[in-house]
GUKENU-722586 format. One record per residue: x, y, z of N, C-alpha, C in turn. Coordinates in steps of 0.2 Angstrom, whole numbers, padded with zeros to 4 digits, always signed. Layout:
BEGIN
XYZXYZXYZ;...
//
This chain:
BEGIN
-0797+0397-0714-0799+0386-0715-0807+0387-0718;-0808+0386-0720-0816+0387-0722-0817+0378-0723;-0825+0379-0719-0826+0371-0716-0834+0372-0718;-0836+0368-0723-0844+0365-0726-0845+0359-0722;-0852+0361-0721-0854+0355-0716-0861+0352-0722;-0863+0347-0724-0867+0345-0730-0871+0340-0727;-0876+0340-0728-0881+0334-0727-0885+0332-0732;-0888+0324-0732-0889+0323-0736-0894+0316-0735;-0902+0318-0735-0907+0314-0736-0909+0316-0726;-0908+0321-0725-0910+0323-0719-0908+0331-0716;-0912+0337-0713-0909+0340-0711-0906+0339-0702;-0900+0342-0701-0898+0344-0696-0899+0348-0689;-0899+0346-0685-0901+0349-0679-0895+0354-0677;-0896+0358-0674-0890+0364-0670-0886+0361-0667;-0888+0356-0663-0884+0353-0660-0878+0349-0664;-0880+0345-0669-0875+0343-0673-0871+0345-0676;-0875+0351-0678-0868+0357-0682-0863+0359-0677;-0868+0361-0672-0861+0363-0668-0857+0358-0666;-0856+0351-0665-0852+0348-0661-0847+0347-0669;-0850+0344-0676-0845+0347-0679-0840+0351-0680;-0842+0356-0679-0839+0362-0681-0833+0365-0677;-0836+0362-0669-0831+0363-0663-0825+0359-0665;-0827+0351-0666-0823+0347-0668-0818+0348-0673;-0820+0351-0678-0814+0352-0686-0811+0356-0682;-0813+0362-0679-0808+0366-0678-0799+0364-0675;-0801+0359-0674-0795+0355-0668-0790+0351-0674;-0790+0350-0682-0790+0347-0687-0782+0354-0689;-0783+0358-0685-0778+0364-0686-0772+0362-0682;-0771+0359-0677-0769+0356-0674-0764+0352-0677;-0764+0348-0680-0762+0343-0685-0758+0344-0693;-0763+0352-0696-0759+0352-0700-0761+0361-0701;-0755+0363-0701-0754+0370-0701-0756+0373-0709;-0757+0370-0715-0758+0373-0719-0765+0370-0721;-0769+0370-0720-0778+0368-0722-0781+0373-0725;-0783+0372-0734-0786+0376-0736-0794+0376-0732;-0796+0369-0734-0804+0368-0732-0806+0362-0731;-0811+0361-0728-0812+0355-0724-0820+0354-0726;-0823+0349-0729-0827+0346-0731-0832+0341-0725;-0836+0343-0724-0840+0335-0718-0847+0337-0724;-0847+0328-0725-0854+0326-0727-0856+0320-0721;-0862+0323-0720-0867+0318-0716-0873+0316-0721;-0873+0309-0719-0877+0304-0723-0882+0300-0720;-0889+0300-0720-0892+0293-0719-0893+0288-0726;-0889+0284-0722-0889+0278-0726-0896+0272-0727;-0902+0272-0729-0908+0270-0727-0910+0265-0733;-0912+0257-0732-0913+0254-0737-0920+0252-0734;-0926+0254-0741-0933+0253-0741-0936+0256-0734;-0935+0263-0732-0939+0265-0726-0936+0264-0720;-0931+0257-0720-0927+0256-0712-0923+0259-0710;-0921+0264-0708-0914+0268-0707-0908+0263-0705;-0904+0264-0707-0898+0259-0705-0892+0262-0700;-0887+0264-0705-0881+0267-0702-0883+0275-0704;-0878+0277-0699-0876+0287-0701-0869+0288-0703;-0870+0290-0710-0861+0290-0711-0860+0296-0713;-0853+0298-0710-0850+0304-0709-0843+0305-0714;-0841+0308-0719-0837+0308-0724-0833+0315-0721;-0826+0315-0721-0824+0322-0720-0819+0320-0725;-0819+0328-0730-0812+0328-0734-0809+0333-0732;-0801+0334-0730-0799+0339-0731-0793+0342-0736;-0793+0346-0739-0789+0350-0744-0783+0355-0740;-0776+0351-0743-0771+0355-0739-0768+0355-0747;-0761+0360-0747-0758+0361-0751-0755+0355-0757;-0757+0351-0761-0754+0347-0766-0756+0341-0760;-0762+0336-0758-0763+0333-0755-0771+0335-0753;-0775+0329-0753-0782+0327-0751-0783+0323-0747;-0784+0322-0739-0788+0318-0736-0794+0318-0736;-0795+0309-0733-0802+0309-0736-0803+0300-0732;-0808+0303-0727-0811+0298-0723-0818+0297-0721;-0820+0289-0720-0828+0288-0720-0830+0284-0714;-0834+0285-0712-0837+0279-0705-0844+0279-0706;-0846+0273-0702-0852+0275-0700-0854+0269-0694;-0858+0272-0692-0863+0269-0686-0869+0271-0686;-0872+0271-0681-0879+0270-0678-0881+0278-0676;-0876+0282-0676-0876+0290-0671-0872+0294-0677;-0876+0299-0677-0870+0305-0682-0864+0305-0678;-0864+0307-0672-0858+0310-0667-0855+0305-0668;-0857+0299-0666-0852+0294-0666-0852+0292-0673;-0849+0291-0678-0848+0293-0683-0844+0296-0687;-0845+0303-0684-0841+0310-0686-0835+0308-0681;-0835+0308-0675-0829+0309-0670-0826+0301-0672;-0827+0297-0676-0822+0288-0677-0817+0292-0684;-0822+0295-0687-0820+0298-0693-0815+0303-0694;-0817+0307-0688-0809+0313-0689-0805+0311-0683;-0806+0305-0679-0801+0301-0676-0796+0298-0683;-0801+0294-0687-0795+0292-0692-0793+0297-0697;-0795+0304-0697-0793+0309-0700-0787+0312-0699;-0788+0313-0690-0779+0311-0687-0775+0310-0689;-0775+0302-0687-0771+0298-0689-0766+0298-0696;-0775+0298-0700-0769+0298-0706-0765+0306-0709;-0768+0312-0705-0764+0318-0706-0758+0318-0700;-0759+0314-0695-0751+0315-0691-0747+0309-0696;-0750+0304-0699-0743+0300-0703-0740+0301-0710;-0746+0305-0713-0744+0310-0718-0740+0315-0717;-0738+0319-0711-0733+0322-0709-0727+0319-0706;-0729+0314-0703-0723+0309-0702-0717+0309-0708;-0720+0306-0713-0717+0304-0720-0714+0310-0721;-0719+0316-0724-0714+0321-0726-0709+0325-0722;-0709+0323-0717-0703+0324-0713-0696+0318-0711;-0699+0314-0714-0695+0309-0713-0691+0308-0720;-0695+0310-0726-0690+0310-0731-0686+0319-0734;-0688+0322-0727-0683+0329-0729-0676+0329-0725;
//
């Protein structure tokens, strides 16, 4: 599984990158054929007033791409909420596939 973490409008510290990296690995539990994962961490600021921290996660598997986006005041919180939504999406997709076969 190839994992890419990209930041926009800021430089992430090692602690944040480690936080993301160690949690992304858990996605393999929910889908065994993950090709790659892209994580985008962005700062949404309006005229120098820092607002929200945005986390987007894109997971590529054969014949499907999952995408979630979440924002809050902290990157860790945004990422964790996005990851939870991603896990729910992947579980739902897997259940749908199983029920059609």
